[in-house]
N, C-alpha and C positions, 0 to 999 in steps of 0.2 A: 654781772655777779661772778665772783670767783668760783671755780669748781671745787666743791668740798668733797674730797674723795670718800670720806668715811660716812657722809650723810646717807641715811637709808634710801633717799630718793635721788642721790647723785652718786652713781657708781661707775666703775670701769665697764662692766658687762652686765647686760640684762638678758636673761634667758626667758623666752616666752613659751610656757607649756611645761607641765610636770608629768609628761608621759615618758615613754621609753627614750625619746630623743632628748628631752630636757634633762632627765636624770643623767643620762650618759654625758651630756655637755657639762653638767655640774661637776661630775667626777673629774673630767679632763681639765677643767679650769682649775680645780683645786690642786691637781697633781702636776700639770704641765705649765700652768701659769699662776703659781701661788701668790705672786705679788699683785695680781689683779683682783679687785673686789667685785663681787657679783651677787645677784639674787635671781630667784626663779619666780616669775609671776604666773600663777595658775588661775584660770577663770572659774573653774569648778571648785566644789567643796573638798575634793580629795584628789590624790594623785592617781595616775594610771591611765588617763586618756581613754582609749578604746575599751580597756579592760575595766574601767569604772562606769562608762556610759552604757554599754550594751548589757542587757540582762536576759536575753532570750535563752531558752533551755539548751544546755550543752555548749554554749559559746566557748570556743577554744581557739588556739593558735592554728593557722594553716601552714605554719613553718615549724620546723623542729626547734625546741627550746634551747638546744645546745648552741645554735647560732643566733636564735632570737634573744637569748640571754646575753648578758654583758661579758665582754672578753676579760674584764678585770674582776668579775664576780661570777664565775661560771655556774651554770645551772647544774644542780647535783641531785635531781630527782630521778627515779628509775625510768620514768616514761619520757620519751622525746616529745610527745604531743600532750599538752596540758590544758585543762579548762581554766576559765577566767579567774576563779577564786584562788587557785594555786599561783597563777601569774601575779595577782594582786599581792598575795602574801610574800612572794619573792621580791617584788618591788619595794614593799614596805620594809622588809628585813634589810634590803640593800641600802636604802636611803638612811636608815638609822645606823647601820654598821659603819657607814662612811661619812656620817654627820651631814649628809646633803639635806636631810629634813630640816635642819636649822636655817637653811637658806630659802625655803619655799614659803611664799606668801599666797595663801588660798583666797578664792573669791576676789581676785584682782584681775579684772577683764580689761585687756588692752583694746581701746577703740580706735586710736589714731596714732600714727608715727610720722614724725617730720624731721628730716635731716637739715641742719643749718650749716651751710658752707662757712658762714661768718664765724660761728662758734666751733665748728668742726666737731659736732656731737649731735646725738639724737635727743629729741624731746618727744615724750609719749603721754597721751591722755589715758589715764587708767581709772576705771570705775570700780569702787569697792563699797558694797552695800548701799548703793544709790548715791554715793559721794564721789565726785571727780577730783583727781589730783594729777599733778605733773611729775613725771620721773625723767631724769636725764642720764645719759650714759655715752660712752665713746663707741661701744660695740654692742651689737645685738645678734643673738643666735635664736632663730625661730624654730622651735620644736613643736609646731602647732598641728602637725599631721597634714593630710592632703584632702580631707573631706569636711563637709559642713556638718557641724554637730547639731544644728537647729532644724535643718531641712534635709530629708533624704531625697534621692533621685525620684522625680515624679513618676508614679506608676500609670502609664497610659493604657488602661484596661477599659475597653468599651462597656458601658452600662454598669460600672462599678457602684454608682450611686443607687442602683436598684436593689442592691443586696440588703436584706433585712437582718442578717447576722452580723458578726463582728468582723471588721476589716482591720488588720494589724500590720504595721511595718516593723520589722525586727529591731530597727533603731530605737523604737519607742515601745518596747514590750511591756505590757501591764503585768507587774509582778504578782498580782493577785488573780491572774487568769487561771480558771479551772477548765482544762480541756479534756478531762476524763470522759471517755465514751463519746467524744465528738467526732464528726466527720470534718476533716481539715483538708483544704486545698492550699498547696504552696505554689505560688507563681514564681518561677525562676529556676536557674540551673547552675548558679555559681556556688561559692564556698559556703555562703549562709544557708542556702537551700540544702546542700549536702550535709551540713551540720545539723540543721533542724530536723530533717526527716527521721533519722533513727531515734532521736531523743523524744520527739512527739509521739512516735509510734509505740512507745512503751506504755502510754496511758490512753491514747486516742483509740476510737473504734477503727478508723481507717485514715491514712494520710496519702493523698494523691498529689504527686508533683506534676505540674503542667509547665512544659517548656517549649519554646519555639525551636530551640536547637540544643543539643546536649553538650556537656563539657567532658574533658578527659578526667578520669578518676585514677588516682594513684593510691594504692593500699600500702600503708606502712605498718610494720608490726607495733603493737601497743608497747611491747618491751623488746628491745633488740638483744639477742644473745651475745653478739660481739661486744656491745657496750658493757653488758654485765661482766663478761670475762675480763675486759680491760680494767674495770673498776675493782674487780676482785683480786687481780694479780699485780697491779702496779700501784706505786705510791699515789696518794690522793692528788698531790700537786701535779703530777705528770698525767694521771688518768683523766682528770677534768679537761686538760688542754688537748690531750690526744683525741678524746672523743669529740670535742668541738671541731678540731681540725679535720677529723674524718668526715663530719657532716658538711663542712664547708666544701671539701673536695668532692664529695659525692654529689652534692647539689649542683656544683659547676659541671661535673661530668655529665650528669643527667640532662642539664639544660643544653649543653653543646651537642650531645648525642641527638636530642630532639631537633635542634636547629639544622645540623649538618646532615643528618640521616633521618629525615621525617618519615619516610615510608617504613623503615625498620622500626622506628619508635612507635608508629601506629600499630604495627603488628604485635609488639611487646605489650603495649598497654591494652590492646583489644584482648589478647590472650589472657591477661590477668583479670579482665572484667568478665569474660565468658566463664572462666573457671569458678567465679563466685556467685554467679546468677543462678536462681532456681531453674530447673528444667522447664523448657517451654517458653521461656522469656524471649521476646523478640529483641535481638541485639540491634538490628537495624529497624527503625531509625533511632530508637531510644538511647543507644549507647554508641552511636557513630557520628562524632563531630564532623562538621563540614570544613573545618580548618585544620591546619597542621598543629602538632603538639607545640605548646608554649607560644602560640600566637595570642592565646588568652591564658590567664593564670591557671595552673593545674590545681584541681581540687583533691585534697587529701582526705582519705577515710581511714582513720587509725584502727587497726585490727579488723578492717572490713566491716565496720558497724553499719554502714550505709546499705551494703548488700544483705546483711543479716536481717534487716527489716523486711526486705522483699522475700527472703526465704521463710520468714515467720508468717507471711501472709498478711502483714499489717500495713503494707505500703503498695502503692501502684504508681505507674508513670504513664503520662500521655504526652506525646510529642506532636503538637498541633498549634494552630493559632486560635485565640479566643474570639468567637463570633460576638458574644455578648454575655454579660453577667445578668442573672435573673434574681428574683427575690430569695430563692433557696439554693442557688448554685450557679452553674454557668453552662453555656452551650458552646461547644467547640465548632470550628469551621467544618469539620467532618459531619456534623450533625449530632454527635454524641453529647448526652446530657450528664452532668456531674452534680451530685447533691453535696451541700456543704453547710456546716454550722459556722465555720470560721474560714476566712480567706486571708492568707498571709502573703503580702507583696514583697517578696525577697528579690526586688528588682535592681538593687545596687545602691551605691553611695553617690552623693552629689559632690564632685570634686571642688575644692576651694583652697586657695593659697593664703596662708597667714591668719587663719582663724577668722577671717572676715574683717580684719583691721584695715583701715585706710592707710596707705603708705604714700608719703609725699616727700619730695626733695625741694627745699626752699619754697615750701608752700604750694608747689605744683603737684597735684595728685597724679600718681602713675597708674597706667593700665598695665598690669603685670603680664597680661596675655601678649602684649607687644614686645616683651623683653625676652632675651635669650639667657640661658643659665651657663655660667662660667664654671667649669669643672664639676658641674652638677651640684654646686653648693652656693654660688653667689649670683645675684641678679644684675644683669647689664644696667649700668648707669645708677646703681644703688650703692652708696658707700658703706663700708663697715657693717654689712649685714650678711649673715650666713643663714641660708634657709635649708633645713634638713629635709631631704627627699630620699626615700628609701628605694630599694630595688624592686623591680617587677618580677625578677627571675630568681630571687633569693630572699633571705630574711631582711626585714627592714633595718634591724640593728646593725648589720654589717656596714651598710651605707652611712648610717648615723655615726658610726665609729670613725669612718674615713672623714666625714664632714667635721666632726669635733676636733680631730687631730690636725686637719688642715687649718681650721679657724684659730686654734691656739698657736700653731706654728706662725701664722701670719701676724697675729697679735703680738707675739713675742718679738718678732722681727721688727715690727713698727715701733714697739716700745724701746727696743735697743738702739734703733737708728734715729729716733726722734720724729719719724713720719706720723702724721695725724690720721690719714685716711687712705683707703685702698678702694678703688672703683673700677669694676670691670667695664671695658668699653670696646666699641667697634667703630672703625672708620665708616663714613657714609658709604664708600664702595663695598666694604665688607658686609655691612648690614643689608645693602641692596641685594647682594649676591645671596646672602643667607635667607632673606625674605622669600626668594624664589626657590630655595632648596633646603627648607627646614624639615625637621622630623619631630614626631611626638616625643615629649619628655619621657613618657613611659612607653616602651615599645610593645604595646598590646593593642589588640583589636576589640577589646571588651566594650560593652555598651556604655559603661560609665566613663571610659576614657574617650570614646568617640563623642559622647554628649558634651564632655568638657571642652573638647576641641571645637565643636560646633558653636558652643556658647562663648568661646574665647575667654575662659576663666583661668587658664593655667599658662605658665611661661612655655617657651619653646626651646628646642635644641637644634644644633647644627649638625653637619655631617663631618666636620673636620676640626682638628686641634682641640683646644680647651673647651669648645662649645658642644662637643659630642655628649650624648646622654651616657649615663653610667651603665656598664654591662658586667664588669668583672671585678670582684672584690680585691684580688691580689694586685691587679693593675692600679686600681683606684687608691688602695692603701699606699702603694709605692709612690704614686704621684702626690699623695697628701703629705707624706713624710719627706720625700726627697725631690719631687718634681719642680719644674720651673714655676715660680709664683710672680713673675714679672711680665710674661707674655700676655697681652690682652688686658693688662692691669695698669691703671694710672694711680701713682702714689702722690700724695700731697704732703 
């Protein structure tokens, strides 16, 4: 069958996912590859991804919005950290302003992808309201995120079935939950727990955080005076970009300071924590992580709201292992008993690539955990598919921007030269060597990352060349715009 370019199911490019990554990809396709037809398939009923799915109290970004927002539509709110409703409003405004909303098809869930070498294009099985249909395209950009929307990371808490109260995972928060005057236990120490605690403490009788080990906490001002001065004294066009650049540089400096001077970073972070805690609080072990800064993702507390909950006497913290859960609370290994009406398992996300879609080449299904990622954007042995993976040490959108620019650059190059496909590849010797010497795609030691590596559900990265994981926005953007796109790549 001839390829019908303008057919709604036969396009040049299909973007999967209408979250940050998918919206960003849509913009760059319109502006950098205007001759390519595209659509965005979104499995849910609305755009936003994470910011549509999660409904727990106080859900917000854990990166500043000046870098988490789009480079081509800068964030212009006074606060650098924003809650989900403001982020959704920003995304909805953005897609309408740039007419990206006209390209989004909602409730279109992609179940299977298959690349045909004979046809030199992708075929995908898409489900819409119970009906399956086939879409075809030359190129795919996967903006599906990195976690499973249907299943959270399993909370391995002994005796949890004994509990007679409510057990809630933040990923599936009941919107009608009334926790006024309740005793709440939050199990976990990551960004979700740090966000939930101060927000729940406003109405609950007491919120107790139970953690095996603490995380590093970084307090950012709710509103930065330097940002306000820049916006007040410089033209809007300049101020938006200058503030964004400032946050990119600051985050990079902070990350590299932590990596290269971990002891000094520990002291700085500890000093900031001690300053905000109420008198008499034990800093050790509750606020003394056992790892170096940025070996796990840093937790942000805007305006120090997390510490304010402790100062107000509405929050408590226990650093211990859980011996067992009882009908009305839990017993810690130390023997201490905690009462609870609600237990929240803020134990992390279950990592997943491609939104759960099955990916095959010529009918042979691939195990993506066996594959390495080329330039942090394409999968080994998978033609014409760019998978958007964000940074662990900076805003997700920065990496999404580099991926979209790399993808459109390669598509334009292939269209101009008449080449049909681009496939990252390794020789048998190279693959054997990298098998013995691979590194995690995300350079973190967090539980959810370690769990994904153990379950072999995410691709891998190498230590050299185009197979290294992404670390630095400026380097990655330069490589996306001007770097070599033939090394480790087979064109047809």
